N, C-alpha and C positions, 0 to 999 in steps of 0.2 A: 596927640601921642604923651604916653605917661615919661616921667623922668627916667625910669629904667629901660625905655627903648629906644631904639637908634635906627636910623635909616643910613643904608649907604649905597651911592650910585656909582656904577662901573660904566666908563663909555667904552665901546669894543669897536674893533677895526671892523673893516668888511668881512663877512665869514670867508670870502677867499683868500685873507691874508691869515687865517687863522691857523697856528701851528701843532695845537695841543688836543684838536677837536676837529671834527668834520661836521658835525650837526649841533645845533640849538640843544637839543635833549643830552646828547654827550657833554656839553660845556657845562651845562648846569649839574649833570651827574659830578662832573671833577672838581666843579668849584664847592659843591656838597658835601662830596667826601673830603676836603680840605679842610673846609671849617668846622663839620662836626669832629674833628680830630682835635681841634681847637677849643670849641666851645661845644660840647656833647649834649647838653640841655636847652641849649638855643632854638628858639622857633625861627626857621630859615623859611624865607617867600623870596620867589622871583617873580619879577614882573617886566613885561616889556611894553610900553605906552604906544609903540609902533604897532603892536598886535592886539593889546588889547587885554584886561584880564591879568591874573597872578595865580602863579602855581605854589602852594604849599610843599615843601618838600620834609620838613622835619614834622614828627606828629605832635599835636598841639595837645597840650594837657586838657583835660576834660572840661575843667574850669572854663577855659578860653573858649571851646566850642561853642557853649550856650550863649 
């Protein structure tokens, strides 16, 4: 990871205890909307080690995709 990159880990309660979203998809959307207001140029990705894989939410700059 480069010096200008960072990881943030968020531990979630069981989905039955969520109050602001009823699905993972909606939760990711709400978190993304909030983060993009404060860091509009950031590349935001979500991953769930229990489900495998990751999802890019923000568009990656062309040079990052190569």
